[in-house]
C-alpha positions, 0 to 999 in steps of 0.5 A: 184751764190748760196750759199752752203748747210748749216746745219739746228740747227732746221730741218734736211736737205738731204744734212746734213751729221750729224743726226737730232737733234732728233735722240737718242744719246745712248743705243745699236742699231742693226748693230752698234759697242758698245761702248767697241768695238768703245773705243778699236778700236780708241785706236789704232790709233794716232792723227797726228797734224802738228807742226806749231806754231800756232797748238802748241800755240792753244795746249798749252791753252788746256793742264793744264800741259803746260808751261806758257812762252808767245810765242815768239814775231813776228817781227813788220811788217812795210808797206812800201810806194809805190813808182813809180820805174822802174821794170825789167821784166827778170834777163837776159833782165834787160830791165826796164819798167814803167807800166801805168794804167788808162783805163777801158778796152783793150788799143786799140793804142799808140803814142809818142808825144811833143818830146817823153815827152807825150804819147797818147792812145786810149781805148775801154773804149771809151776815148783818154788819153794824158800821161806825160812819166816821171811819168805816169800820165794822163794829159787829157782826150779828151772831147767830148769822143766818144760814142763807143770803139776807135779803133785808134788815130793819131797825127800830126808830129807838135803835134798840133792835135789829131784824133781818130777814134771810132766804133761810125762811127766817126773820132774826131779832137781835139787841142792837147794843149787845147783839144778843139774838132775841127771838127768831120766826120760821115760815114755811115759804121765802121772805122778801122782805121785813120791816119794823113799824115806826113805834117798834110794836110790829113786824111786816114780812113780805112772801115770795110763793104765797104772795102774802104779808104777815104782821106780827107782834114784835114783844110777845112774837104772835101773829096779828094777821096773815094774808095769804094771796094779797097779790097775784104774783111775789111781793117785792117790798112791804112797809108801815105808815109813820102811824104804823096803822097801814102797810103798804105792798108792791109786787111783781103784779105791778099792783099797789095794796094798803092794808089796815092794821086795825080793820083788817082789810085792804083799804086801797088797790091800785093795779097796774100803777106801773108798766113793770114790776114794781121794785120798792114802796116807802112813805113820806113822813106825814103818811100822805103820799107813797113813792114807788119804784119800778123795772119800767125805769120810773118812780111814781108819787102818789097821794094815799090819804084816805078821801084824797085818793084818785084812783086815776091819778098819780101825783107825779112821775119822775122820769129820765133819772134812771137808764136801768131798772130802778131797784129802791127810793127813800124819802129825805125826813122833811120830804125835801128830796127823794134819792133812788137806786138803779140797776144802771149803777146809780143814785138819783137825787130828786127834787120832790117840789120841782120833779126833776133830778138833781144829780146822779151819783155814779161810782158803783161797779154794779147794781145798787141795791139799796139806798138810804137818808140820815135824818140830818139829810147830809149824807146818803148810803148806797148799797151795792151788788159789788159788795161795797156800801158808799158814804156820799156827803151831800151837804152842799148839794145845791151849790154844786156847778152840776146841780146848778147847770140843771136848774137853769137848763129847766129854767129856774133861778137860783136865789139866796135864802135871806133867812137862812142862807140856803139856795132855792129856785123859783122859774125866771117865766115866773109871773106872780106879783109876789116876789120871794126872798126866803125859800119854802121851808122858811116861808112855810116855818113863818106861817106855822104850817106843816112843812111836808104837807105844804110842800107836797101839796103844792104837787096837786095844784093844777097850776103846779108844771109838774102835773102837765101831762102826769096823770093817767087819764 
């Protein structure tokens, strides 16, 4: 960048407003004021000086009649050593968080692993890192590094292997404990997504230009199935169901497809599932429900159980949670809540049973690219384009003032479970003759029913307020 013009003391400068050194300094000049007129004019103005401590001290040194008392001493500044502490993003939210810095470019993907004690991340700086969740330090950089930005990584359920897809058209697998490279697969097209199956037997990859998916055997690195032109436009995300037998994929074509590994056929196609590109998808732990996030700023939860799916219906449409495109979504292990990340730089926590946003976590300085939930449901991990990850402690989320405020605004009454002491909500206008003294999870546990199936099946009840105006006709 060019330097600003400076006034030369040896030669005139066109941009300098001072007269050149050779200009006369005395005498009368036609068209200019005389010395007497100039003195009389200046005498009518008073010099105004800001009475700051610094200016007063400067004038004292120039005035020979000023008192010579030494100026008051300023208090000494003691540097406080930097400590690794938890921050608080909002006085009303009271959600503690920790910032994890170490990547040199946007963080594209994040995961919990090793019983929530370690974190996994991939970045556009061409690295895959493992972090210690307690002190936030980098435990390992997986080598050899990819030669292009990492778009997604995944870890097996038994925490034995890690894979990463990169813009260099490869998928690499490492041993999580030793960091040793196990294998590398190169494709002829760009890869936008990769996931391990829950049983660790398969790896599915989603393609950009070919609009297809490829499933390989993770042990002997052989192709199980490859589906070209599975979508009409680029795939954005794909994932296995909990049984490792079905693969859901979403695309820029606004379409959802579910592929069966055994029959090598498409089981389900949902066209125009959203009004804009679909960015991500995730199954619930039972595999009966699929959540999709979209650039239309909404999320939808779909019932994809065989024989129960209705082509015209979304179970729940989650709206007004983000002000921008939604980039990612992830269910808690028991599906009691859902989290999402957006280009509005926030992470949203959704109450699945009631279908509303509990809380919006703010703090990232750029797009939130990925989110994850710990198995114990106490932590949320978010990755961002601002080169950092944030680890949020949501253990007390139902007891903070902002969440209670949202519940009251929806007409929900907060009660305390007599069994587990966890707060739960009921509608104040509920005219049911049954008076609940336990939360839904304790009631389901008492009846011996699967937690997720019962809590989510209530979403399909005709009397559920969630379905009013949410079905696609």
